PAKETOR-417756 format. One line per 5 residues: their letters; for each residue x, y, z of C-alpha. Coordinates in pm, 1 decimal. Layout:
a = X:Y:Z ~ ... .
// end
This chain:
xxxxx = 1329.9:-2799.1:-836.3 ~ 1261.0:-2716.0:-470.8 ~ 901.7:-2657.7:-368.1 ~ 782.5:-2299.1:-403.5 ~ 752.0:-2110.7:-72.5 .
xxxxx = 423.9:-1977.6:-213.4 ~ 277.2:-2326.7:-243.4 ~ 299.0:-2457.5:112.0 ~ -14.5:-2601.7:276.5 ~ -30.3:-2297.9:504.9 .
xxxxx = -18.1:-2047.5:219.6 ~ -265.2:-2244.4:10.6 ~ -499.5:-2223.5:309.5 ~ -430.9:-1850.8:341.8 ~ -509.2:-1796.4:-25.3 .
xxxxx = -833.9:-1988.6:11.9 ~ -928.5:-1792.2:324.6 ~ -867.3:-1456.6:156.3 ~ -1048.6:-1556.5:-162.4 ~ -1351.8:-1662.1:39.9 .
xxxxx = -1341.2:-1340.8:246.8 ~ -1322.2:-1129.7:-69.3 ~ -1614.2:-1305.0:-234.4 ~ -1828.7:-1295.5:79.5 ~ -1741.2:-963.9:247.0 .
xxxxx = -1611.6:-736.7:-30.8 ~ -1752.5:-808.7:-376.1 ~ -2124.7:-774.5:-291.6 ~ -2072.0:-414.6:-170.1 ~ -1767.3:-302.7:-367.4 .
xxxxx = -1955.4:-103.8:-631.9 ~ -2136.7:92.9:-360.7 ~ -1813.2:162.2:-171.7 ~ -1650.1:285.2:-489.8 ~ -1931.0:536.7:-534.4 .
xxxxx = -1925.8:640.6:-168.3 ~ -1552.6:707.8:-181.0 ~ -1453.6:515.2:130.3 ~ -1463.1:176.2:298.5 ~ -1693.9:111.0:594.0 .
xxxxx = -1516.8:98.0:926.5 ~ -1670.8:-237.0:1010.5 ~ -1485.0:-395.2:717.8 ~ -1169.5:-351.1:925.5 ~ -1335.6:-536.1:1213.3 .
xxxxx = -1443.8:-817.6:981.8 ~ -1097.0:-845.7:828.7 ~ -943.9:-859.4:1175.5 ~ -1194.3:-1124.7:1279.3 ~ -1093.8:-1332.6:978.4 .
xxxxx = -728.2:-1306.5:1081.3 ~ -630.3:-1107.1:773.2 ~ -564.9:-757.6:907.2 ~ -263.9:-853.9:1119.9 ~ -76.1:-1063.6:863.5 .
xxxxx = 285.8:-953.4:837.7 ~ 297.3:-823.4:1196.5 ~ 457.9:-1024.1:1475.8 ~ 238.3:-1184.3:1738.3 ~ 427.1:-1007.7:2021.1 .
xxxxx = 289.3:-674.1:1896.8 ~ -63.2:-802.6:1840.8 ~ -29.4:-930.0:1484.8 ~ -111.7:-1260.8:1320.3 ~ 250.0:-1339.0:1231.6 .
xxxxx = 383.7:-1412.1:886.7 ~ 632.4:-1236.6:662.9 ~ 633.4:-1052.1:331.0 ~ 571.2:-1376.6:141.6 ~ 243.8:-1408.7:332.0 .
xxxxx = 158.6:-1046.6:249.5 ~ 228.4:-1121.7:-117.5 ~ 2.1:-1426.6:-96.0 ~ -299.8:-1246.5:47.9 ~ -256.0:-946.0:-183.0 .
xxxxx = -257.8:-1172.7:-488.1 ~ -564.0:-1356.7:-359.1 ~ -762.8:-1039.3:-285.4 ~ -702.5:-880.4:-623.4 ~ -733.9:-1195.5:-831.6 .
xxxxx = -1069.9:-1262.8:-664.4 ~ -1197.0:-924.2:-783.2 ~ -1116.6:-672.2:-508.9 ~ -1001.6:-330.7:-624.4 ~ -672.6:-153.9:-570.1 .
xxxxx = -868.0:88.1:-352.8 ~ -959.6:-194.2:-115.2 ~ -594.0:-287.7:-78.7 ~ -493.9:74.4:-16.8 ~ -773.4:162.9:224.3 .
xxxxx = -808.5:-158.8:422.1 ~ -433.9:-204.3:467.7 ~ -308.9:154.5:502.0 ~ -172.0:49.4:840.8 ~ 73.9:-168.7:647.5 .
xxxxx = 285.1:137.9:570.7 ~ 215.3:322.4:898.3 ~ 256.0:69.3:1178.4 ~ 599.7:-72.8:1085.2 ~ 751.5:254.6:1206.3 .
xxxxx = 571.9:214.7:1539.2 ~ 692.8:-145.3:1567.1 ~ 1049.6:-23.2:1511.6 ~ 1012.9:215.4:1804.5 ~ 869.8:-63.4:2020.3 .
xxxxx = 1183.0:-265.7:1949.0 ~ 1412.1:28.5:2027.3 ~ 1239.6:86.4:2360.2 ~ 1257.1:-280.0:2452.8 ~ 1626.4:-287.3:2363.2 .
xxxxx = 1702.2:0.6:2597.1 ~ 1490.9:-145.3:2878.0 ~ 1192.7:88.9:2845.0 ~ 938.1:-191.9:2854.5 ~ 659.6:29.8:2985.1 .
xxxxx = 705.2:271.7:2695.0 ~ 713.9:-15.6:2446.1 ~ 397.6:-177.5:2578.7 ~ 224.0:160.2:2579.9 ~ 272.2:182.7:2202.2 .
xxxxx = 156.2:-175.4:2153.6 ~ -160.1:-139.8:2361.9 ~ -250.3:217.7:2269.5 ~ -154.6:227.3:1898.9 ~ -73.4:-105.9:1734.2 .
xxxxx = -318.8:-349.6:1891.3 ~ -636.9:-141.2:1832.5 ~ -547.6:-102.8:1464.8 ~ -480.2:-473.5:1415.5 ~ -807.5:-553.1:1594.4 .
xxxxx = -985.6:-334.8:1338.7 ~ -1094.5:-85.6:1603.7 ~ -885.7:205.0:1470.6 ~ -748.4:313.6:1133.2 ~ -386.5:418.6:1086.1 .
xxxxx = -240.6:632.9:810.8 ~ 109.2:740.7:706.7 ~ 151.7:1109.9:620.3 ~ 470.7:1199.0:434.2 ~ 396.7:1376.8:104.2 .
xxxxx = 354.0:1754.9:109.7 ~ 185.1:1990.9:-138.4 ~ 517.2:2117.3:-276.1 ~ 732.4:1813.1:-205.2 ~ 629.2:1509.2:-409.0 .
xxxxx = 892.7:1236.3:-396.4 ~ 1156.0:1466.6:-242.6 ~ 1106.1:1347.5:113.9 ~ 1433.6:1495.6:236.3 ~ 1300.6:1847.5:172.0 .
xxxxx = 973.7:1824.0:362.4 ~ 876.8:2138.0:553.7 ~ 616.0:2037.1:812.3 ~ 786.4:2147.4:1130.9 ~ 787.9:2025.4:1489.9 .
xxxxx = 925.9:2257.2:1755.7 ~ 925.7:2255.9:2133.4 ~ 994.7:2488.9:2421.2 ~ 1217.6:2353.8:2693.2 ~ 1082.3:2014.0:2802.1 .
xxxxx = 724.8:2076.0:2691.9 ~ 533.0:1894.3:2417.3 ~ 622.9:1923.9:2051.4 ~ 405.5:2148.0:1834.5 ~ 353.0:2039.2:1472.7 .
xxxxx = 259.2:2288.1:1201.4 ~ 228.0:2226.0:828.2 ~ 35.5:2038.0:562.0 ~ 29.2:1696.0:395.3 ~ -143.7:1576.7:80.5 .
xxxxx = -242.7:1256.1:-103.4 ~ -272.0:1078.7:232.3 ~ -433.6:735.2:205.6 ~ -706.5:680.8:468.7 ~ -647.8:1040.4:575.3 .
xxxxx = -1019.1:1116.1:604.1 ~ -1098.9:819.1:830.2 ~ -770.0:793.6:1019.8 ~ -771.3:773.6:1398.7 ~ -391.7:755.7:1411.8 .
xxxxx = -153.6:940.0:1179.3 ~ 214.5:852.2:1167.4 ~ 363.0:1172.0:1032.7 ~ 703.1:1272.2:895.7 ~ 804.5:1608.9:1039.5 .
xxxxx = 1112.4:1827.1:1048.0 ~ 1262.6:1849.5:1395.9 ~ 1589.4:1988.4:1264.6 ~ 1663.4:2269.1:1021.1 ~ 1627.5:2264.3:641.9 .
xxxxx = 2006.6:2261.5:627.0 ~ 2002.1:1930.5:814.2 ~ 1825.8:1771.8:516.9 ~ 1729.8:1408.3:576.3 ~ 1899.8:1405.9:916.9 .
xxxxx = 1646.6:1656.7:1046.6 ~ 1340.4:1438.9:984.2 ~ 1153.4:1251.8:1256.7 ~ 835.8:1045.9:1273.0 ~ 561.4:1123.1:1522.2 .
xxxxx = 218.1:985.2:1603.8 ~ -41.9:1260.2:1566.6 ~ -398.5:1239.1:1693.9 ~ -643.4:1388.6:1438.8 ~ -874.0:1486.8:1727.7 .
xxxxx = -612.5:1726.5:1865.1 ~ -675.6:2102.9:1875.5 ~ -521.4:2267.3:1569.3 ~ -576.6:1964.9:1344.3 ~ -809.3:2086.5:1067.1 .
xxxxx = -1089.1:1869.1:928.2 ~ -925.8:1662.2:650.2 ~ -1020.3:1765.1:297.3 ~ -1124.2:1463.0:90.9 ~ -963.4:1448.3:-254.1 .
xxxxx = -1142.0:1312.8:-562.4 ~ -919.2:1078.7:-763.3 ~ -900.1:910.8:-1103.0 ~ -896.9:565.9:-944.8 ~ -888.0:384.0:-611.8 .
xxxxx = -1227.4:542.6:-546.9 ~ -1314.4:340.7:-235.4 ~ -986.4:441.5:-69.4 ~ -1032.8:781.8:92.9 ~ -747.7:1022.7:24.6 .
xxxxx = -699.7:1350.9:207.2 ~ -519.6:1677.6:231.8 ~ -424.5:1753.5:591.7 ~ -346.8:2082.7:764.8 ~ -240.6:2144.5:1123.5 .
xxxxx = -133.1:2441.0:1333.1 ~ 56.0:2392.5:1659.0 ~ -80.8:2041.5:1714.2 ~ 72.0:1904.8:2033.0 ~ 262.1:1576.4:2041.1 .
xxxxx = 403.3:1425.2:2360.6 ~ 744.9:1258.5:2379.9 ~ 581.7:916.3:2410.7 ~ 459.1:957.3:2051.7 ~ 796.0:1046.5:1899.5 .
xxxxx = 926.9:750.6:1698.7 ~ 1297.5:821.4:1720.7 ~ 1404.6:1184.4:1690.1 ~ 1613.3:1238.9:1375.0 ~ 1558.5:880.1:1259.2 .
xxxxx = 1258.7:940.3:1035.2 ~ 1422.5:942.7:694.8 ~ 1621.7:625.8:761.9 ~ 1305.9:450.3:880.5 ~ 1109.7:562.0:574.7 .
xxxxx = 1386.8:452.7:339.3 ~ 1409.7:110.5:503.8 ~ 1037.6:43.1:478.6 ~ 1011.3:184.1:126.5 ~ 1163.3:-147.4:13.3 .
xxxxx = 872.5:-362.6:131.9 ~ 620.6:-98.4:21.0 ~ 759.1:-104.4:-332.8 ~ 749.8:-483.1:-343.0 ~ 386.9:-469.7:-227.5 .
xxxxx = 302.4:-217.0:-498.6 ~ 462.8:-447.5:-754.5 ~ 237.7:-728.3:-631.3 ~ -64.3:-500.8:-659.6 ~ 38.2:-420.0:-1017.3 .
xxxxx = 82.2:-772.6:-1151.6 ~ -219.5:-903.9:-957.1 ~ -438.9:-628.2:-1099.3 ~ -306.9:-724.7:-1441.2 ~ -384.2:-1091.9:-1376.6 .
xxxxx = -744.2:-1010.7:-1286.9 ~ -777.1:-797.6:-1600.4 ~ -636.2:-1082.4:-1809.6 ~ -874.4:-1337.5:-1655.2 ~ -1170.8:-1113.2:-1733.0 .
xxxxx = -1046.5:-1054.9:-2086.8 ~ -994.4:-1424.6:-2160.7 ~ -1351.1:-1494.2:-2047.5 ~ -1478.7:-1206.5:-2261.9 ~ -1291.2:-1327.4:-2568.3 .
xxxxx = -1430.1:-1679.3:-2526.6 ~ -1789.2:-1556.1:-2501.1 ~ -1788.4:-1257.1:-2737.3 ~ -1873.4:-1344.2:-3096.9 ~ -1777.6:-1123.5:-3391.3 .
xxxxx = -1878.1:-1206.9:-3746.0 ~ -1997.0:-1550.9:-3640.5 ~ -1687.3:-1660.0:-3446.4 ~ -1568.4:-1620.8:-3087.6 ~ -1312.9:-1343.3:-3053.8 .
xxxxx = -1059.3:-1591.4:-2915.6 ~ -1075.9:-1790.2:-3239.7 ~ -892.0:-1508.0:-3415.4 ~ -514.8:-1494.1:-3425.3 ~ -457.1:-1132.4:-3322.9 .
xxxxx = -662.6:-1151.6:-2999.8 ~ -497.3:-1484.8:-2909.2 ~ -150.1:-1340.0:-2962.0 ~ -244.8:-1033.4:-2757.1 ~ -360.9:-1254.2:-2470.5 .
xxxxx = -35.6:-1451.4:-2481.5 ~ 165.5:-1129.7:-2468.0 ~ -39.6:-1012.4:-2168.8 ~ 22.5:-1346.0:-1995.7 ~ 396.0:-1327.3:-2067.9 .
xxxxx = 437.0:-981.9:-1916.1 ~ 244.7:-1077.0:-1602.3 ~ 439.3:-1401.3:-1558.5 ~ 775.9:-1226.7:-1578.4 ~ 670.7:-956.9:-1330.5 .
xxxxx = 525.8:-1212.8:-1090.4 ~ 827.2:-1443.9:-1101.1 ~ 1076.2:-1164.4:-1039.6 ~ 874.6:-990.0:-767.8 ~ 805.4:-1314.5:-583.1 .
xxxxx = 1176.3:-1398.5:-580.7 ~ 1262.8:-1052.5:-447.6 ~ 1000.4:-1090.9:-173.5 ~ 1149.9:-1424.1:-67.1 ~ 1499.1:-1276.7:-53.8 .
xxxxx = 1370.3:-979.4:148.8 ~ 1200.8:-1215.2:394.6 ~ 1530.8:-1401.5:434.4 ~ 1703.9:-1079.4:537.7 ~ 1878.2:-989.7:212.9 .
xxxxx = 1929.2:-629.0:109.2 ~ 1715.6:-593.1:-204.6 ~ 1691.9:-216.0:-244.6 ~ 1778.2:-224.8:-615.1 ~ 1571.3:-533.5:-685.4 .
xxxxx = 1262.0:-375.2:-525.4 ~ 1296.7:-74.2:-754.9 ~ 1325.0:-296.8:-1059.9 ~ 1036.5:-518.9:-947.7 ~ 806.3:-221.0:-905.8 .
xxxxx = 887.7:-72.9:-1244.6 ~ 868.2:-410.8:-1419.9 ~ 528.5:-490.9:-1268.3 ~ 390.0:-141.4:-1329.1 ~ 496.9:-153.3:-1694.0 .
xxxxx = 330.2:-493.8:-1732.5 ~ 12.8:-373.8:-1563.7 ~ -10.8:-57.6:-1773.7 ~ 12.5:-263.7:-2092.1 ~ -227.5:-535.3:-1978.3 .
xxxxx = -509.8:-308.4:-1859.5 ~ -480.6:-105.3:-2180.2 ~ -513.4:-418.7:-2393.3 ~ -793.3:-548.4:-2170.8 ~ -1001.8:-238.5:-2242.3 .
xxxxx = -915.4:-260.4:-2612.2 ~ -1022.4:-623.6:-2642.5 ~ -1346.6:-550.2:-2459.1 ~ -1423.4:-288.8:-2722.8 ~ -1704.9:-49.6:-2636.9 .
xxxxx = -1789.8:-245.1:-2322.4 ~ -1438.8:-182.9:-2191.6 ~ -1514.0:189.9:-2190.1 ~ -1830.6:148.0:-1984.6 ~ -1841.7:202.4:-1609.0 .
xxxxx = -2027.3:-126.2:-1569.8 ~ -1719.7:-309.8:-1697.8 ~ -1472.5:-419.4:-1430.2 ~ -1175.0:-371.7:-1662.4 ~ -1261.9:-0.6:-1682.8 .
xxxxx = -1201.2:24.5:-1308.2 ~ -870.4:-160.6:-1331.3 ~ -762.4:72.2:-1612.9 ~ -818.0:373.9:-1386.2 ~ -678.7:211.4:-1072.9 .
xxxxx = -356.7:103.4:-1243.6 ~ -249.7:457.2:-1329.1 ~ -147.2:544.7:-973.3 ~ 94.4:252.3:-941.7 ~ 362.8:430.4:-1142.7 .
xxxxx = 328.4:733.9:-914.5 ~ 274.2:610.9:-558.7 ~ 563.8:478.7:-352.1 ~ 803.1:671.0:-575.9 ~ 732.8:746.3:-939.9 .
xxxxx = 870.5:531.3:-1221.1 ~ 1116.9:807.0:-1307.4 ~ 1240.1:835.4:-947.2 ~ 1274.7:455.8:-929.6 ~ 1487.6:458.1:-1245.2 .
xxxxx = 1705.7:738.4:-1113.4 ~ 1763.2:560.3:-782.1 ~ 1842.0:239.1:-968.6 ~ 2091.2:420.5:-1189.8 ~ 2275.2:548.9:-882.9 .
xxxx = 2284.8:204.3:-724.1 ~ 2416.9:56.8:-1048.2 ~ 2679.8:328.5:-1077.8 ~ 2542.0:468.2:-1404.3 .
// end
């Protein structure tokens, strides 16, 4: 068999780097951050200093290089070392925001607008990847959910003046702390549907941008989530990321986002399994370790099996994506497969921990709560199945 692309010397070194960073910079303070409801801004600076924050972004836009396989590698390492899903969401929210800005940089370079391209790199992308600013993607609306094509936040303009954005967004990751918001808005009419959607960069310090309302969640506690409201917030042409191209851009990048969510799911499950195996080895019931009993052993094997299948499939899809293949269907299936595995594993992890699994002091309790969002975010399990059915012709 050929060597695994996940087991090269470079990616082994990356995994070691991320594991060390997690143990040194995240785990000692994670419980406090979970209670505070947000990550400290200097964590972004530390992650950038370690070379982690820019992984997956090209060096010519200020990134550290690497592809989706590298993103998979560091996500696995973070979660399997004990970081929470909230850390992944909050520390790397730019991972779903900046790709749209990079696309616009490429479009401007292609048409010879090098000054406009470098403006976006220096003013938007580079500060985020240096850990000096926090970027967020704002798509979901209070009455919209997964129906992106029907979003109502509107952007209008008079003659050649600036655009004015009015509307509301909700469930926005890093929305409380964000310095830069990449926002989906309607520049066309409702009748235009998806063709009327554009992406714009909005400055939260702008007049008309209301103070974000922090939302309390079931899980991902250390990842701040916000409801946003804005009234006639001005946006200049330089911050429009392709008028009428928003939906196509979102759809294209949904593929990598769903693969990343699948990785988060099976890696969360792996951490829960590791904790549960250790618990079963050390916990004695009626004079014997729990792992000495057949039912717990069989349960652990079943947990391992589900994780292994999800990991193997998702990793393969990530490799194919990185090689330029169209894997829209496969990303949907990977996400649902990994989410299903994670849901089962964290449930069994709590069960095998018994009363301790229900306690806040137990790490598996956190994973149980954190896992619930994975079948909702990035497109719900039901929406994924419906999209898959269409692609399969069912």
